[in-house]
N, C-alpha and C positions, 0 to 999 in steps of 0.2 A: 705436718699437715697431711691429711688423708687425700689420696688422689683416686678419682674414679677411672682415670685413664681414658675417659670418653672423649677427651680433647686431643688425644695423641693420634698421630698419623698412623693409619693401618699398614700392615705388612702385605707386600705383594709376593706371590709365589708363582714361578713359571712352571706350568704343567706341560711336559713335552712327551709326545707319543703319537700314535695313529688315532688322533682324536677328531679328525675331520672326515672320516670315512665310515658312514653308517654300515653296520654289518661286521666290522672287525671287533671281535669280542673283547680283546685286551684294551683297545682304545675306548670301548664303551664302559669298561670298568673304571677308567680314569674319569670319563664324563659323568658317570653316575656318582662317583665319590665326590667330585667337585660340586655336584648339585645337592648332595645329601649332607655333607660335612660343612656346617655353617658356623663359623666363629665370628662374632662381631669384630670388625676391624681387620680381618684377614681376607684377602681377595685372591682367588685362584684365576690365573690367566692361561688359557689353553693355546698351545703352539703345536701345529700338526707337522711332524717330520716325515710323514708318509711312509714310515717304517724303514727308512733308509739311513745308513750311517752318514752318507754325504749330506743329506738334508739335516741330520742331527747337528753336524758341524755348523751349517749355515744358521740354524736356529740358535745354537750356543753363541755364535758371534753376535746375533741380534740381541739376545738376552743380556749378554755382558755389556754391550755397547749402551743399552738402555740405562744401566747404572742404578736402577731403582728396585731391583729384586732382592729379597732376603734369602731365598733358597730355591731349589729346583727339585721337582719330582719328575722322574724320567723313566721311560720305557725303552732305553737304548738297545738297539739290535747288537748285543754284545758279541755274539759269535759270527755274525755276518759282517764282514769287514771290521773285525775287532780293532784294527789299528786306527781306523777313522773314528770309531766310537771312543777310543781312548783319547783321540785328539780333541773331541768335544769335552771330555772330562778334564783334560788339561786346561782348556779355556776356563771352565768353571773354577778349577782349583786356583788358577792364577788370579782370578777375580775375588777369591775368598768366599765363593758361594758353595755352601754344603749341598750335596746331592743325595736324594733318597732314591734307591733303585728297588722298588718293591717286587719286581718280577725278574731280577737278575739271578741266574743260576750259576754262572761261572763255568770255565775260566773266562778270560776276557777282561773287560773293564772292572768287573766286580772283584777280580782277584787283587785289584789294587786298593781294596778297602783300607782306608786310613782315617785320619781325623776329619776328612772332608767328604767321605763317601760311606753310605750306610746301605748294605745289602740286606734284604728281608726275605729272600726266597731260599729254600733248601737247595743244596748242590745237586747236580745231575747224577752223581754216583748213587745218591739215595733213590732217585727215580729208577735207575737201571736195576738196583737191588729189589725194589718193590715189584717191578714187572717180572723179573725172573722168579721171585718168590711166589707170586700168585700163580704162575704157570706150574711151578713145582708142586704147590699145594693142590692143584687140580689134576695132578698126575700126567701133565702134558710133557712130552719128550722132545718135540721138534717145534721150532719157532721160526716163522718166516718174517724177515725184516725188510720193509720197503721204506724208501725215503723219496721225497719230492724233488730231489735234484739240487736243493739249496744247501748252503754251507751248514746251517744249523741242523737240518735233517740228516745230512751225511755224517756229521760228527757224532750225533746222538746214536745213529745206527752203528757206527764204529764202536761206540762204547758197549752197546748191547752185544755185538759180536765178540768183542774182546773179553767180556765177562765170562763167556763160556770157553774161551781159548785155554788150552792146557787142561781142560776137564772133559776132553772128548769132543769139544765143540769146534767151531770154525777158527782157524788159525790165521787166515789172511785178512787183509783189510777189505772193506766193502768196495766193490768196483762198480756197482750200479746194475750188474746183471746177476743171474744165478751163479753162485760160486761153482767154478769148474772142478774137474777132477783134481784131486790132490788138495783142494781147499778145505775138505772136510775129512778129519781123521775118523777112524772107526770109533764110534762112541759106545760107551757102556750103556746098556739099556735103561739104567736108572738115572742117567744124567741128561740134562737139558742140552740139546744141540741147536744152535742158531745158525741160520743160513740167510744170505742176502739174495733178494729177488728184485728183478726190474719190472716184473708184471705180477698181477695178483695170481697166487697159486691156485690151481684148479681144484674144484670140489671143496671138500672139507678137510683136506690134508695140506699142510701139517695142522696140528691141533690148534695153533694160535697164530695170528698175524698181527705184527706191530707196525704201526704207521708212524713215521718220524718226519717232522717238517713244520711248516707254517700252518695255521688253521685252514687257509684256502688250499694249500698244497695237499693237506690230508683229506680235505673234502673232495678234491679231484680224484685222489686215489680211491676213496671209499665209493665214489660213483661208479668206478669200474669193477666193483666187487661182484662176484657171482652170487646167486641166491644160495646161501649155505647157512641156514638158521642156527645150526649148532656150532658153527665155527666161532671161536673166541676172537674178537677184534679189539685190539688195545690201541688207543690213541695216546700220544705223549703230550706233555706240557699243558695239562689241564685244558685240552682243546674243547671248545664249545661249538658243536655242529648242530644247530637247531633244525636244519632242514633234513637231517637224516631220518629215514623211515625204519631204521633198524636199531635195536638195542646194542650199544657198544659199551666198553668199559674204558675209563680214562685214568691215566696216571696223573696224580694231582697232589699238591701240598695239602697237608692236613688243614681242613677248613676252607680250602679253595683259594685260587688266585685273586678273585674279587675281594675276598676278605682281607688278604694281605694289602691290597691297594687301599681299601678303606682304613685299615690300621695305620698306614703311612700318613694319610691325610689327617686322621684324628690326632696322631702324635705330633705332627708338625704344626697343625693348626692350634693345638693346645699349647705347645711350647711358645709359639709366636704371640698367641693371645695373652699369655701370662707374662712373657718377657719379650716384648716387641723390639727392644733395643739389642738383643743378642744376635751375634752373627758368627759365621765360621765354625770353628771347632766347638766353641762354647754353646752355640745353638744346637749343634748335632748331639752333643752330650746331653743336653736337656731333652731332646727328642727321644734318646734312648730311654730316659727315665719315664717318658710318657707312653711308651709302646705298650700295646695290649696283646702282643704276641711274644713268645719266648725267643730270646736271642742268646748267642754265645758272647764271649768276652769282647769281640770286636763287632758285635752286631750280627754275626752270621747265625742263620738258622741251623740247628743240628742236622747232619746229613741224613738221618733216618726219618726226616719229617715228610715222607711221601706215603700216599695210600693209593690203592686202585679201587675205583668205585664204578658201578654201572651207571650209564646215562640212558634213560628211556627216550623213545621218540617223542617229539614235541606234540602236545595235544593239538589236534586240528579240528576245525569246525566241519560239519558235514556238507555245508553249502558255501556260498561266497562269504568273504570276511564280514561284509556289512549285514549279513543275516545268518551268521554262523550259529550252529546249535552245539552247545557243550552240556555235559551233565551238570557242572557246577561253575558258577562265577563267584569269585571272592572280590568284594568291593572294599578297597582300602589296602594300602601297602605298608602299614605299620607292623609292629611285632606280631600281633595276633593274626592279621591278615596273611602275612607271608608264611607263618607257621601253619595256619589252617590250610592254605593252598597246598603246602608240601604234604601235610597229612593226607589230604584227599587224593592227591596224585600218586603218592606212594602206595595207596590201596588199589591203584589201577584205574582211577577215574580220569575222565577228560575234564581238565580244569583250565579256566582263564582267570588271570589276576589282573584287575583293573585298578589303576591308581592315578590320581591327577598329578602326583609328583611335584606339586608346588612347594618350593623351598619354604620352610617354616610351617607347613601345613600338618606335619606329623609330630605328635607329641613324643613319639619314640626317638626321633632324631636328636632332640635336645633334652631328653629326660636325664635326671640325675642317676637313673638306673639302679636304685637300691634293690638289693636282692637278699632275701632271707626266707626261712620257712616258718618262723614264729608269727602267729597272729592270735589275738585274744578270741576273736569270733571263730567258732568252729568251722563254719562254711568257708571263710577266707583262709583259715589255717589249712584245711584239706586241699584247697586249690594251690596254695603256696607250697605246701609240702610235696604235692604231686609234681609240681614244676621243678622243685629242688632235686627230688630224687631222679627225675627224668633227664635233667640238663645241668642246672647250676651246681649241683653237688657232685658231679662227675668231672674230676679235674681236667683231663685232657680235652674232653668235649667242651667244657665250660670255657677253657682258655681259648679254644678256637672261635668262640663266640664273644671274645673281648672281656671275659670275666676277670676281675682282680680280687683276690681273697684278702680281706682286711679284718674279718670278724665283725660282728654287729652287736651293739647294745641297744635294747629297748628299755627305756627308763619308765618306771611304774610309780603311780600314785597309790595311796593306801587302799583305795577301793578295788584295785586291779590285781593285787598280789596273789590272792587265793586262786583266782581264775587263771592267772599266768602259770602257777605251779601245776595245775591240771594240764595245761597246754604243753608245758615242758615235758611232763611225764609221757604224754602221748607222742611227742616228737621222738623221744629217745626209744620208745617201743618200735617206732617205724624206722629207726636207724639214723636219725638226724641228731647229731650231738648238740645238746643245749643244757644250760644249767641256770639255776637261780643264783643271783649275787646280792648279798646284803649291802646296806648303805656303807658300812665300814669297809666292806670288800671293794666297793666302788672307789672310795677315797684312797685306799692303799694301791690299787692296781692302776687307776687312772687319776693321778694327782691334779691334772689340769681341769678336771671335771668337778663342778660344784653340785652339792646334793640337796640343797634346800627344797623342801616339799616332796622329796622322794621317799618311797618306802622300800625300794629295792630295784632290781633290774633283771632282765633275761640276757644272758650271754650266749651267742651262737657263733662258735669259732670258725665254722665253715662258710659263713656268709660274707658278703662284700658288695661290690658294685660292678656294673657292666658299662662298657663304652657303647652307647646306643647305636651309632652308625656301623660299628664292627659287627654287632649282633644282627643288625638288619641285613648287612651284606651276606653274612653266613646263612641266614634263613632264606634269602633270595637265591643264593647259590644252591641250597638244598632243594628249593622248589624247582629250579631249572633242571637240576639233575633228574628230578622225578618226572620231567616232561611238561611242567606247567607253561602254558602260553602266557607271556607277560606283556601287558599293554600299559607301560608307564606314560605319564602325561596325557592321560585320557580321563576326562571328567564325565561321570555318569549324570545325565540330566534328568532321567526319569526311570522309575521302576514300577512296572504294572504287571498284572496277571492277564494272560490271554485265555480265550475260551478253549483252546486246544490243550490246556493243562501245562503250559509253560510260563516262565517269567520272562518278560521282555525288558531289556535294558537299551535305552538310547544313550549314545555318548557323543561327545565332541572332543576333538583333539585340543590339547593345551600346548602352546608353544610349538615345538618342532615336530609334534605328532609322534608316531610310534617309533621308538628306538629300542624296543624290547626284543623278545625272541622271535616274534613274527615279523621279520625284518623287511619284508617286501610288500605284502598284500595290503597293509593299512597305511603305509607311510604317507601317501599323497591324499588320503581321505581326511576330510575335516569333520565329518559326521558319520555315524553308523549305528547299527542295531545288532544286538546279540540276543539270542534266545537260549535259555538254559532251563534245565529241569528244576534246579534249586539255586537261589541266590543267597550268599552268606554275606551279610553287611557288617563290615568291621571298619567303618570309615571314620572312626573317632568323632571329633567335634562336628563333622558334617553329617553324621548319621541322623539326628533328629530332623534336620531340614530335608534330607533326602526322603525320609519316610513320611514326613508331614504328620497328618492326624492319625497315621497308623502306628506311630511310636506309642508304646504302652502308656495309657493315661494314668495309671497308678504309679508310674515311675518318673516323676518330674525330673528333668535334666537341663543343665545349662553349662556352657563353656565358661572357663575361668582362666585368667592370666596367671601364670606362675613365674616368679622371678627368683633367681639365686645369684649370690656372689661367690667368687673364688678368692679367698684371703690367704695371705702368706702364713704358712704353718709354723715357720720359725724353728724347724728341727724337732718339734713335738711329735710324739707318736700317739695317734688316736685311731680308734676303729671307726666304723660307720656307727652313727648315733641317731636314734629316733627317740624324741622326748614325748612320751605319751601324756605328759602333764601340760606342756605348753604348746605342743603341735610343731615344734621346730625340728629340724633334721640337719645332719651334716655328715660328710664323708671325706676321706682323703681324696685328693685329685693329683695324680702323678706322684712326684717325689717331694714336692714342696708346697702344695696347695691344699686348702680345705674348702670344699664346696659346701655352702651352707644356705639354708632357706628358712623362712618364717612366713606363716600365712599372711598374705597381704590383704589389706582392705581394698582390693581391686574390684572394679565393676564386673558384674556377671555378663554373660553373652559377649565376651570379648572376641573379636574376629581373629582368625589366624593371621600372623604377620611375621616378617623376618625377625630373627632373634636380635635383641639389643642389650647393651650393658645397662645395668640398673643406674638410674640417676642418683644424685646426692640424697634426695629425700628417701628414695627406696633403700639405699644403702644404710642410711640411719635407722630405718625401720628394721632391717635385718640385724644390724648390730644390737639395737635395743632389745630385740626379741631373744637373741642368743647369748649375749654377754653375761646375763645372770647365771647361765649354765657353763659357759666357756668364757671366762673373763678376758682372756687375751684378745678376743675378737673386738673388744672396744677400741683397741689401738692398732690392731693388725692392719697392714697395708692391703688394700683391695688390689688384686692382680688383674682380674677381669670378672665377667659374669655373663649371664645369658637369660633368656626368657622363652616361654612357650605357652601354648594353650592346651588344656585338657578338658574332657567332658566329665562333669560331676553329676552323679545321680542321687536323688533323695534317698537317704538311708545308707549310702556308701557302697552297696553291692551293685555290681554291673547288671545290665540287661543281657542275659545269656541264654539263648534257646530259640525255639520256633516262635514266629511272630503271628499271633492269632488274627491280627487285622489284615494280613496280606498273605495269601496262599503262596506256598513254595519259597518261603523266606525264613532264614535264621538270622538273628541279630546277635552281635557280640561287641558291645560298646559300653562306655561309661565306667571307667576304672577308677575315677575319682582320685587321680594322681598317684595310684599305686599299682599300675598294671604290669610293670616290667617283671616283677618277681613271679607273677602268676601267668604270664603270657603263654609259655609252652603248654601248660595244662588247660588254660582257657581255650586255646586253639584246638587242642585235641577234643575237648568236650563239644565245642562248636562244630567241628568236623563230624563228630559222631552224630550229633543232632541232625546235621544236613543229610548224612547217609540214611539215617532212619526215616527222614521225611521223604527221601527219594524212594526208598523201599516201600513205604506206605503208599505212595502214588502208584507204583508199579503193581502192587498187590490189588489196589482198587480197580486198575485197568483190566486186570485178568479175572 
């Protein structure tokens, strides 16, 4: 008997960290992930430990006493009072609760990684190595190390000092003051010398200053910095300081800490959605198979997984927040919106990203995330290929965005073979590996696939799929690094053109108000106004209603509900499959699932709503649509499923470019269910169009 599992009790997960204090970046990563990663039947419950190990123990006692939780995602303060943090972990272990530590660097509780604890952050030795390496690459010879007085900051400072010991550097431990005579050996002029300081070094000497500690502690240290624009300032631990008015560099895990947190939520949510009955070590092993970031044999990130990246000052309005003026506003926080905001800010522009953040409102968050470069249509192929070469086809970068390589098959009918052969030839010329596969080749290479009605296929070995929330977190991280001002949970109510040559946006707060990067000025405001030179509208299904009669009349568009099921794969090995004959599609999901969809006879103009598991009728529709091609799906157990809405445009091609009906506006919407693979390129083109529009305005004014 097939079960939809819709009648099963959902899993509860305790999310423990600094989640009740607006302005703490790490706590906000947990809050954002809980809001974005939505699995039907999985409920995230937030517990604020106020950043203290003692509070973590109290929270652990309450979680264990509840008796109803399946797992814990925690941001334990592992080096600050490590013994008490370990006490919290012991409570979880005794109760059989697996714990994910997406931000644990070790040592401390993370060193006790076993079958109940999964650490997802690279170790501190990699951070220290990355910092010293970037100083050496810049030809710097002296390094000032300051810490905020806390245990975490002190220990990290000691590691930095210790790395140069024996190579002409400081040989003593950090004492909190400037190292005295005898603490520094005579250094070779070609080697890095690190010294401990208790106050900011004067002027621009030494060549670099490293701050160690908590985000608030490092912020206090940075506020005492003298004006030294050429002095390299390095912040540790992926520190997010949006209020800083100077460019700094941050040591951070590849992809960013927020991305690691999102990956933890995606992996745990996926494991529980498919196997809600699993607990303890069995659940944690399933989570490892779901992870969209690389891990070692015990779940540890390789030690070299750190990078040092610049962080630009936050984009600020020229006036009050309620009437601030930016060069660009990006409306919509999906894949295209986040990537476009990053593109604009990286070019030096002042950018604000506005997104209502309503769970279920973004197609990107629940998308199947299929990625490939092949398309029959030349315009779509150019866009997909550009995105593949820029991101999805670059292994390390793609992995940091939640990409999993499975290879992709596009199945072809007789009418499409010749055109597909031309497309394959073009892809190979551009450096994207692709080949034509005959019907007999399909039968021999993928015996689970039935070939009735097919004339061949295109095989693209570098293609695969992306975990949507992980990619979104990585893109938002990129935007924040570039200085984008982020206003989540802000709904744009109107977009008009003013007589002074600007676009005017009125907004209202949704839910908790602003918990993005502008953490003070807008929090209490329920309504406001933004003035920008150019608005880039990438609001997905909300775009036509926002633009009203200014939406292009020759591009009819409507939202449509998309549902998919995740079925038991049963040990079979299949790539991502797109059937150009029937319109069905499928891809592996984790280690034991196959995510599959078939066009539903669903009503158009469906409103955005929280994701739900397909009901029995919808599951039968998916089975009937795919089983002629994949016969095992007729009997395969349904593990879970989900749904979302996307904007479909007549003709299939998106609306991308300046909007004639509204000055100062670029639109990027209407991907017709296929936007993930093209999002990086679409965002770049939309950003280019916005810059050209702004340049045209400025030229006319002069």
